[in-house]
N, C-alpha and C positions, 0 to 999 in steps of 0.2 A: 407508467413508463419509468423504469429504473435507469439510473445512470452509472451503474456498476454491476458487472457480471463476472462470475468466476471464469477462468480460462476455458473450462470444459462445459460451460453452461450453453446448451443448445438454444436457449431462449434469446441469446444475444442477436443472432442473425435475424430472427423474426422481429425483434424490437428495432433493430437497425433499419429494416425495410419499412416498418411503420413510420419510424422517425423521418426517414428520407422522403417518404410520400407526403407527410405533413409539411416538411420543409419546402418541398416543391410548391405545394398549394399556397403556403405563406408567402413565398417569394413572388408569386404571381399577384396575389391579392394585396399584399402590403408593400412589397418592394418594387412592384411593377416589372419584375424580371421574368422573361419568358424563355430564357435559355440557361437553365440550371444544369450543370454537369453532375447529374445525380450519382453517377458511378464514382466520380472523384470525391463527393461527399461521403459516400459509403466507405471508400478506401481510407479517408481521414478517420472515420470512426473505427475502422479495423485497426488502424495504427495505434490509437489510444487504448483499444481493448487488448490487442495481442502483442504489441511491441514495446510496452512500457511497464515499469515495475508496479505501478499503482492501478492502472486500468480505469481511471476515473474519466468517463466520457465528457463530462461537463467542465473539467478543469484544464485550462490551457495556459501555458507560459511561453515566453519567446523561444525557449529551448525546444519546446514541442513544435512550434511553427517551423523552426529551422530543420529539425530532424525529419518532419513530415515532407517538406518541400524539397530538401536536398538529399535525403537518404531513402525514406520509405517510398515516396512516389516514384523516384527513378528505379527502385528495386522492383516495384510491383505493378506499375501502370505500363502496360505494353502498348507501344505505338508502332503499328505495322506500316510498311512502305506506302506512301501516299496519304496517310492519315494525318490530321492536324494534331498538334500537341494538346493533351487534355488541359482544361482550364482549372488546374488544381489551385492556383492562388485565389482565383475568384470564388471557387467552390468553398475554400476555407474561409474567406471573408463572409460569405453567406451563412456558413455554419456558425461562426462566432456571433454574428448578429442575431441569428435565430435563437441561439442559446440564451443570449441576454434578453431578448424580447419576450421569451416564454418563461423566464424564471428558472431555466434549467442550468444556467451557468453556475459553477461552483464558486461561491464568494471568496474562497481561499486562493483562487487563481489570480492572474494578472487582469487589470481592468481592460475594458474593450478597446479604448482608444490606443493604449499601448500595444495591444495585440495586433490591431489593424496596422499600426505603424511597423510592427515586426514583419507582417506579411509583405508590406510595401518594400521594406528593406531587403527581404529575402527573395522576393519574386524575381529580382534582376538576375540572380544566379540560377534560377530554376531551369531555363532552357539548356544551359550548359551542363547542369547536373543530369538532366534527362538524356543528354547526348553522350555522356561519359559511360561507356560500356562496362567499365570496372565497377560501377555502382549498381549494375543490374543484378537481378536474381537469376539462378540457374534456369528456371522455367522460361523466364523472359528472354534470356540469351538464346536458347535453342528455338523457341517459337519464332523470334524475330529472324534468326538465321534461316529457318525453314521458309518463312515467307519471302525472304530475299532470294532464296533459291527457286522461287516460283511454285512451291509446294501448296497444294490445296489444303488449307488447314481444316476444312470441314470434312475431309475424306480420311477416315481411319486407315484405309489401305495406303493412301499416299504418305501419311505420317509414318506408318510402319516401314515403308520403303526408305524414307528419309533417315529414320533411326538406324536401320541396318547399314546404310551407306556411311553414316557418321561413325558407326562402330568399326567399319573397315578402314576408316581414315580417308574416304573418298570425298569428304566435304571439307573444303578449305575454311579455316577459321584462325583467329588470333589466339595462339596458345597462351601467351602471357596474360591476356584478358581473362581467359577461362580459369587459369590458375589463381588469379587474384579473386575472382568470384568464388571459386571453390574454397579458398582459404578463409574468406570472410564467412561463408556459409557454415564452415566447420566450427568457427569460434562463436557465432551468434546463437546457434541453436534454433529450434522451431518456434513459431509464434506461440506466445503464452509461457515460454520457458523462463522469461525474465520476471514473471509475476511473483511478488513477495507477499507473505502472509500479512493480512491487515492487523493493525494494532488498536487496542482499546484506547479510548480517550483518557488523558491524564490531567491532573491538576498540578499547578506549580505556584509557588509563592511569587510575589512581585520581584522584579530585577534587583531592587535595592536590598531585599532580604537575601537573595542568592549572592549578591556581591559581598554582603557582610559575612555570610557563611564561608565564602572563598577566602576572605581576608583572615579567617581563623585557622586556615590550613598551614601547619608548620612548614611543610615541604615547600610551599611557595616562598616563604621567607628565605629559605636556603637557596632557592633558584635565583632570587633577586640578589642575595649576597654574593653568589658566585659570579653573576653577570657584572655586578659593580666591581668586583675584584679584578676581573679580566680587563674591563675598561676599554676605552677607544685606542689606547696605546698598545695594549696586548701584553701577554705574559709568555715567557719562553716555556716550551715543553721539551720533553725528551725526544730523542731521535725517532722513537716509535709513536710520537704524538700523545704522550701521557703526561700527567702532572709530575713535576719533579718532586722528589721525596721531601725536601725541606719545605717546599710550597704546600705540598699535600698536608704535612703535619700542621703547619700554621693555619691552613684554610679549614681543616676539620675542627680545630679549636674555635676559630672565628665564627664558623657557621653553626656550631653546636650540633654536629651530626650525631653525637652519641657514640662514635666509634671508640672502642677500647683498644688502642694500639699496643703492640708488644713493646718490650723494653727498647728494642732497636727496630725502628721502622725502615725496612729495606726497600719497599716500593709502595705504590699506591694500592696494590692488592691487599696490603695489611690494613687498609681503611675501606672496607666494603661499602659503608654507608656513603662516604664521600664519593666513591667511584660511581655509585648509583646516581647521586645528584649530578655529577659531572656528565654522565651519559644522557640523563634526562634533559639537561640543559642543552646539550648538543642536538638531541632529537627534536626539541621544541624550537630550535633555531633561535635560541637566545644568545648562544655563543657559536663561534666557528673557528676552525683551525686554518690558518693561512701561513705557509712557509715556516712551519715549526713554531708558530706563536698562536696563542688563544686570544681572540678578540670578542668583545661584545658586539652583537649585531645591531647596527643603528636603526633598522626598521622596526625593531622590537621595543624601542623606547616607550612608545605610547602604551603598549600592553603592560609594560612593567609598572605603570602608574595606575592601572585598572585591575584590581584583583580578579574580577570575573573574566576579563579577557585573558589575563595571564593563566588563570586556572584552566580555561578551555585550551590554551596552547599546550599546557602540561598534559591534560587528558588526551588530546589528540596525539601527543608524542608517544604515549604508551603503545599505540598501534605500530610504531616503528622501533620498538625496543626488544625485538625478538632475540637478537644476538646478545646484547648486554645482559638480558634477564635469563635467557635459557641456553646460551651457547656453551660449548664445552670449555671448561676452565683448565683442563689438563688433557694429556694424551690418552688417559684411560677412561675419561668420562665421555660417554656417547650421548648425543642429543636424543630427546624423547620424541614421540609422535607429535606432541604439541608443537615442538620446534618446527617440524615440517609443515604443519597445518595452521600455524599461528595466525596468518592473515585472514583465514576463513573462520577459525574456531572462536577467536576473541570477539569479533562482531556478532557471531551467532549467540554466544553466551550472554552478551549484554542485551541483545535484542530479545532474547528469551526472558530475561529478568524484567525488561521494560513493560510497564503497565500491568504487571501482575497484581491482583488484589491482595495476595498473601505472599510473604517471603517464601522462597524456594528452599527446601531442605537440601543440604549438601548431597545426600545419596541420590536425589532426583537429578540434580544438575550433573553430578559425576556420571550417572548411568546414561543420560542422554548424550553426553559428550563421548562416552565410550562407544555408543552406537554409531556416532558420526565417524569415529576412528575405523570401526569395522567396515563401514560402507566405503570410506575413502581409500583405505589400504587393502580392501578385499581380504580381510582376515577371517579365517575359519574358526571353528570351535577350539582348535588346538593352539591358538595364539598364546604365547608365553605371558603369564600373569605379570611378570616383571615389567613388560612393556607398558601395561596399563598403570602399574604403580608409579613408574617414572613419569608418565604423563600426568597423573594425579598430583604428584609432588610439584611439577612445574606449573600446573594450573593454580595451585595454592600460592606459588611465588608471585604469579601475576595478580591474584586476588589480594595478596598482601600489599602490593604497590597501590592498587586501586583503593584499598581501604585506607591506606595512609594518605592518599590524595583526597579522601573524602567523597569518593564516587560510589562506594558500596559500604554497607554495614553488615556485620556477621555476628549477630547475637546468638546465644544458645537458648533454646526453648523448645516447646512442643510444636511440631509441625501441624499445620491446619489439616483437618480430616480430609479435605479435598485431595491432598497428595497421596493419601492411602487408598483412594478409589481409582487412581490411574493405573493401568497395566504397565508393567515393565516393558520398555521398548524391545522389539524383537532383536535378538543378538546382543543385548546389553550384557555386560560382565557382572555377575553377582559378586558383591564384595565378600572377602574373607572375614568372618566375624572377628572383631577385635583388632583388625589390621587396617590401619588408615595412615598412610605415609604423610608426615608433615602436619597432622592434626593435633590440636591442643587437647589436653585432658580435662575432664570435668573434675570437680572437687572430690568425687568418690573414686577417681582414677580411671573411669570409663572414657572411651573416645567419644567426642560429641557427635560423630557421624556413625556411631555403632548402629548396625542394621541387621535385620534377619538375613538368613542365607538366601532369601528370594530377592534381595535388593530393595525391599520396601522400607520406608522410613519407620523406625521403631516407635513404640508408644512412649518412650522416654525422651529426654532432651536430645536435640540434634542441633547442629550448626545451621542457622537460617540465614540465607543470603538475599539481600534486597538492595536495590538502587536507592541512594539518597536523593534528595531534591536536586542537588547539583548533578548527580549522575543521570537522573531522568532528563534534566534540562539538556545536558550534553549529548546523550544518546538521541534525544529527539532532534537535536540540530543535525546530527549525522544522518538520521533517517530522512529528514527533509532535503538535505544536500544530495542524497541519493535518489530523490524523486518519490519517496515513499509517503504513504498517507500516515500521519501521526497526529490525530486530533488532540487539541488542547482545549479544555473547558475554559470558556471565556473569550476565545478567539473569534467567535461569531457574534459578539455583543452588538456590533454595528453592521451586521450583514443585512441585506434585504430580507423581508419576511419569507419570501418564497425560497430563497437560498437557505435560510436557516432551517425551515421545516424539511426541505429536501435532504439536507445533510443529516439532520437528526434521524430521519426515517431510515436512512440507508447505512449510517456509519456509527450510530450511538446506541449504547444500551440504555435501558429505561432510567437508571439512576443518573448516569451522566447527562442524558437528555434533559432530565428535570433540573439539574444544576445549570446547564447551558441556557435553558429557556428562562430560568429565574433571572439570570444575569441579563439576558436580552430584554426581558420585561422591565427590569430596573433601569436599563439604559434608555428605554423609551417611555419614561415617566409613569410607569405603573400599569396595572392591568386595564384600567379604563381606556387608555389610549393604545396599549399594545395589542390587546385581543382583537379589536376591529381591523388592525393592520394584518394580523395573521389570518383572520377570516377572509379578508379581501384576497390574500394570496391564494387561498384554497379556492375561492370562487373563480379566479381568473386563470388558473392553470388549465391548459387545453387538453390535458390527459386525465381521463377518469381514474385510472389506477393510481396515478400519482396523487391526485386530489384525495383519494381514499386513504392512502398511506399517510399523507400529511395530516389529515384530520385525526386519524387513529393515533398518530404520534403526539399531536397536540393534546388530545384528551388524556392520553396515558401520562404525559409529562406534567400536567396540572395536578395539584393535590386531588386525591381520589374523588371526594365529594364534589369538588369544583368541576372536575372533568366530566362527571356524570351529569351535573346540572347544565353544563355548557352544551353537551350533546343533546339533552332533552329539549332545551330551548330551540336548538337548530332543527328539530323535527318540524317546527312550524315555519321554517325558512324555505320558501318555495324553490330557491335555487340550490341550496345545499342539503335539502331534506333527504334525497336518496343516499348521500354519503353518511349523513347523521344517523339515519335508520340502520344502515349497515354497522356503524359503530355500536349503536344501542343493542342490536341483536348479538353482536360478538361479545359484548360485555355482560350479557345476560340481563339487561335492563328491559328488554322488549322481546316477546316471543312472536314468531311468525303469525300465529293466530290472532295476535293483538292488532295487526295491521288492518286498516280500513281497506275496502275494495279498491279504492283509487291508489292507495299506497302499495297494495300488492301488485297492481299492474305496473306501477312505476318501478318497483324493485325487480320485476321480471325484465323490464327494459334496462335497468341499471346493470344487472348481471350480464345481459346480452352485450351491452356496450363495452363492459370491461373485458368480457371474453374476446370480442372482436379485436380489441386493442392488444391483448396479450397473445392471441393465437395468430393474428394476421389473416390475410385473405386465404392463404392455403389451409391454415388450421380451421378456419371457419367452414370452408368447403368440406374438409375431412369430417367435421362434426355432422354435416348433413348426411354424408355417406354412412357414418356410424350409427346415427340415431334416427335418421329419416323423418317420419311423421311427427315424432315427439319434438324434434328440434324445430320443424316447420311450425308446429303449433305455438311453441314458445316465441318464435320469431314473429308470428302474426300478432300475438299479444303485445310484444314489445313495440311493434310499429304503430299500434293504435293507442299506446299509453301517452299521457300528458307529461312527458319528461322535459325538464327545463333546458337540457343541453341540446339545442336544435342542430348545431353543427355535428355533434356526435350521432344524432339520429339520422342526419343526412348520409353520413358514412355508412350507417347500418342499412339504410334504404339502398344505397349503391351496392353494398355487398350482397343484399338479398336479390337485387336485380341480376347479379352475375351467377347466382346459384343455378344448378341444373334443375329442370322442372321435375318434380316428384308428385305422387298422389297426395291429396290433402289428408289432413289428420282424420282419424276415425270419427264418425259422427257420434253425437251424444256426450262427448267429453266437454266439461266446462273449461273454457279457456283459462290457462294459467294454473290448472290443478296438477299437471304433471309435466315433466320435461323442463321444469324451470331451471335455468342455468344458475349455478352457484356464482356468487360474486367473484369476478376475476378468474374463473376457471371454466373448464368445459362443462356443458350442461350435464347435470347428474353427478358431478364430481366436486369434491372439496377443493378449495383454492390452495395452491402450494405457494408459500411466501418465499 
């Protein structure tokens, strides 16, 4: 049982139905609840899968509770005339409790008590939200209207007649409501369109180290000095809201901006560095202009004393610096494509650099942004090269500011070979050899982003762009603020064992998982105490496929010899042996012919149990139709095996009892020799992870 699926993964619906069925059984057996609104539970999972940027089914926060009960449920849960309101709040409570009880809750989410409190607080507004027709979806609006008109919703002919009458304008409805629904529908896009690309886990130094690095950024001192200069009493500005010339000259010298003013400073434009500091301070809300005077913002006093907080203010302010950085400075200077796409391109550039294992060469970054321009502005092959050169120049202006702020580094060196293996994005503009606007020259006079005419990074030195630790920290903060998944090595050090292994299995690469596991083991007093906790989590998970993934992840994250020895010991563990044997076979430590007869039978059962869990009832029945006697024979073997998971075996018996009756397997075949289902996949097929 996975807790994360790609938007177009057909396996989600099957997994959701299996999950809801297990939850219903748990609610009866453990919670004593015999009235579960299973459809509302499924809709809650649909919401986390299709209407959020991260799609993590097991991670819930109060904002998700509110969005589900006050937006998604009113939009998607149809209540026909005479029907009672769906019990969405109670369904959500059961879902949250089940996630916690089964170890499926993402430990990076909000704790259960807080979430249940959020449900209680939000539930009061749920009936009103459900009654607000402007919150409905288009399908719900027309379905409800048809039912209110007495249309038989089960009759295609009746629905067709209703549709025709609506087109002719013969059906009365509230046009304002329909317009509000249509406007929201146009801006939100289809389910799954919000989903963002997952990010690799990152490592960060401790906060005190980041704070020390922020304190060494010269630009922060200038921002502090400008804010102190403005003060609570304020400083007069010109009629156009700019620094007075005399004040600008004095302030540039006081702050040490490095401006080289002409003999006669006629305006602040003659001091571009000071102008940049001034605009950055305004964008960071350190100073504000009121009635022609510049004042320090009182609410920023605390951040001025904390270098890390001040640095984050300045970094976030860069996203609001489009016009000061890239706006036209004169009547003849036209804005570039980056100016028009700044709010989208800058986050995309930083998110692209985030968590990369190797610095990105300028040609790769430039070409990917050019591709974005072509898509955004629908540019054909005849687009003027100057448009792209101007955009490249402006992108370098932004990178210059980020570099000065200490968010990015841009050394010159050889690109990692991985960048030479990627194809050039379709529609990207190949650079003109030797032409790179705004780029610095290497000692031999060549441009650091010189590339071949195919746009590939050259074998020589290029400009390499990477986020610093401060930049990684800040981008991660913005990703989390947007609800995206941005794993941090070490953040799971105190997570429950089941939560740790589940997250590592689904969201971590092997190297990062090894680091995270090592920190978790250290925080739990070493391997002797930590490994039994992890093994108990595997034993108690109610899903065979999840237990398999957890054990595989644990063995892979342990040092190689230790992981092998751990799996070998578990072969003798009656409860975990089926999972351990699967790990040993996949790691090449055990061949199928090495299994005892009893182990062979158990592994047939294990494969069948995992297949039932992945395929669901319908997929199970489809396998019978596709493989017939072979499948039946393997099923008979599985039902007679001494498998330790009795609850899963009962599910298998129930599924077998619902199968259509077919002729028995051909006589003379030894049970278990053919038709054996692969672990976690359909019989006779390899598992797809």
